[in-house]
C-alpha positions in Angstrom: 0.0 0.0 0.0 1.3 3.4 -0.9 2.2 5.9 1.9 0.9 8.8 -0.3 -2.9 9.2 -0.8 -4.4 11.2 -3.6 -7.6 12.9 -2.8 -9.3 15.1 -5.4 -6.0 15.7 -7.1 -4.5 17.0 -3.8 -1.4 15.1 -2.5 -1.4 14.1 1.1 1.9 12.9 2.6 1.6 10.4 5.4 4.5 9.9 7.8 5.2 7.1 10.2 5.3 8.5 13.8 8.0 6.8 15.8 11.0 7.5 18.1 13.0 5.1 15.9 14.0 5.9 12.3 14.3 2.3 11.1 11.5 -0.2 10.1 12.9 -1.6 6.8 16.6 -2.5 6.6 17.0 -3.9 3.1 18.4 -1.7 0.4 15.9 -0.6 -2.2 12.8 -1.2 -0.1 10.1 1.4 0.2 9.3 2.8 3.6 7.3 5.6 5.2 8.6 9.1 5.8 9.6 9.4 9.5 8.1 12.0 11.8 8.0 12.7 15.6 4.9 11.8 17.5 3.5 15.3 16.9 4.0 14.8 13.1 7.0 17.0 12.6 9.1 15.5 9.8 12.6 14.4 10.7 15.8 14.5 8.6 19.3 13.7 9.6 22.7 14.5 7.9 23.8 11.6 5.7 26.8 10.7 7.8 24.7 10.6 11.0 22.3 8.3 9.1 25.3 6.0 8.4 26.1 5.9 12.1 22.4 4.9 12.7 22.8 2.2 10.1 25.9 0.8 11.7 28.3 1.8 8.9 30.7 4.1 10.9 33.8 2.6 12.6 36.6 3.6 15.0 40.2 2.5 15.4 42.9 3.8 17.7 46.5 3.7 18.8 46.7 3.8 22.6 43.8 4.1 25.0 42.9 5.3 28.5 46.2 6.1 30.3 48.3 3.8 28.1 50.0 5.9 25.4 51.9 4.1 22.7 55.5 4.8 21.6 55.2 6.7 18.3 57.7 6.6 15.4 61.0 8.4 16.1 61.8 8.7 12.4 59.7 8.8 9.3 59.8 6.0 6.8 57.3 5.4 4.0 56.8 1.7 5.1 56.5 2.4 8.8 53.3 4.3 9.8 51.8 4.1 13.3 48.5 2.8 12.0 47.3 1.5 8.6 44.1 0.4 6.9 43.4 -1.7 3.8 40.1 -1.1 2.0 39.0 -4.2 0.0 37.4 -4.1 -3.5 33.7 -3.4 -3.4 34.0 -1.1 -0.4 34.4 2.7 -0.2 35.7 4.4 2.9 34.9 8.0 3.8 37.5 9.3 6.3 35.7 11.4 8.9 38.1 12.1 11.8 41.9 11.7 12.4 43.1 12.9 15.8 46.7 12.7 17.0 47.6 13.4 20.6 51.2 13.7 21.8 51.4 12.6 25.4 55.1 13.1 26.0 58.2 14.1 24.1 61.8 12.8 24.3 64.9 15.0 24.3 63.3 17.3 21.8 59.8 18.2 21.0 59.9 18.4 17.2 56.8 16.7 15.8 55.2 15.9 12.4 52.1 14.1 11.4 50.5 13.2 8.1 47.9 10.8 6.8 48.3 9.1 3.4 45.5 7.9 1.1 46.7 5.6 -1.7 45.4 3.1 -4.3 48.2 0.8 -3.2 47.3 -1.7 -0.5 49.3 -1.4 2.7 49.4 -5.2 2.9 50.7 -5.1 6.5 53.4 -7.7 7.2 53.9 -6.8 10.9 52.1 -5.1 13.7 48.9 -5.9 15.6 45.6 -6.3 13.9 42.9 -4.0 15.5 39.3 -5.0 15.7 37.5 -1.9 14.6 34.6 -0.7 16.8 31.2 0.1 15.4 30.1 3.6 16.3 26.7 2.2 17.0 28.2 0.0 19.8 25.6 -2.8 19.8 25.3 -3.1 16.1 26.5 -6.5 14.8 28.0 -5.2 11.5 31.8 -5.5 11.5 34.2 -3.4 9.4 35.2 -4.9 6.0 38.6 -3.2 6.3 41.8 -4.5 7.8 43.4 -2.1 10.4 46.9 -2.7 11.9 48.7 -0.8 14.6 52.5 -0.5 14.4 52.6 -2.2 11.0 55.3 -2.6 8.3 53.5 -1.8 5.0 54.1 -1.4 1.2 55.1 2.0 0.2 51.9 3.9 -0.7 53.7 6.8 -2.2 53.3 5.3 -5.6 50.5 5.1 -8.2 47.6 7.4 -7.2 47.9 8.9 -3.7 47.5 12.1 -1.7 48.2 13.3 1.8 44.9 14.0 3.6 46.9 16.6 5.6 50.4 17.3 6.9 51.0 19.2 10.1 54.0 19.7 12.4 56.1 21.7 14.7 59.6 22.0 13.1 62.7 24.1 13.8 66.2 23.9 12.5 67.4 23.2 16.0 66.7 20.9 18.9 64.1 22.1 21.3 63.9 21.1 25.0 60.9 19.0 25.7 59.8 21.4 28.5 59.6 24.3 26.0 56.3 26.1 26.5 53.8 26.5 23.8 54.4 23.3 21.9 51.2 22.0 20.3 50.4 18.6 21.7 47.5 17.6 19.5 46.2 17.8 15.9 42.7 17.2 14.6 41.5 16.6 11.0 37.8 16.3 10.2 36.0 16.3 6.9 33.9 19.2 8.2 36.9 21.3 9.0 38.6 20.4 5.7 35.4 21.0 3.7 35.6 17.7 1.7 35.0 14.1 2.4 37.4 11.9 0.3 36.2 8.6 -1.1 38.7 5.7 -0.8 37.4 3.1 -3.2 38.9 -0.3 -2.7 41.4 -1.5 -3.4 42.9 1.4 -1.4 44.7 2.2 1.8 45.1 4.9 4.5 48.0 5.3 6.9 48.9 7.8 9.6 52.3 8.8 10.9 52.9 10.7 14.2 56.7 11.2 14.2 58.7 12.6 17.0 61.9 11.6 18.8 61.0 9.2 21.7 57.4 10.5 21.9 54.4 8.7 23.2 50.8 9.4 22.3 47.5 8.4 20.8 45.8 8.3 17.4 42.1 8.2 16.9 40.4 7.3 13.5 36.7 7.5 12.5 35.5 6.5 9.1 32.3 5.4 7.2 32.0 2.3 5.0 29.6 2.0 2.1 29.3 -0.3 -0.9 31.3 1.1 -3.8 29.2 3.2 -6.2 29.1 2.5 -10.0 31.0 4.9 -12.2 28.9 7.3 -14.3 
């Protein structure tokens, strides 16, 4: 039965009143417009809708009070965290946050995130079980995430750096120097664009500083890859 009734050539839109947005889960199925109990229509931003559908995930380096030793020197095969996106899946990066917890004998720091069509193919490190942003949802991530991996150089083929940020001087700085930034945040809202990493693809983040410890926080969405126009 249609959710739209035609009466004397006037169109009446009927909405399903509910505190929950979901009644039909299968792609391509028709469903009623959603409204509050007082009949006010409800819309949500697309990415928030993906959270509600269990398609947004989180991964991290370090947690609680346990910071992880970050890379002391940059190497294109040695990120702090990497992700492989398989064929048929598209990843939308949403948040990358780097927190430096402590510095070594100097506080020079640099961070960047690489997006590439070359798979990381991690050969070392610890596999991380990604966390669904809708915590009780049963959908798992289709991507492979590794912490502390050794990877294939992604600076080949098609690639770009999502961002590059750092605190650099041509001299060694004391770790106690005041005013040193200890965190960096990239978001798709702040950047103004949301990249699409269509598998096969990879993403990797470096947080480089001599003898530093810290945390890395990732959030991304996963959707089926779209056909090309």
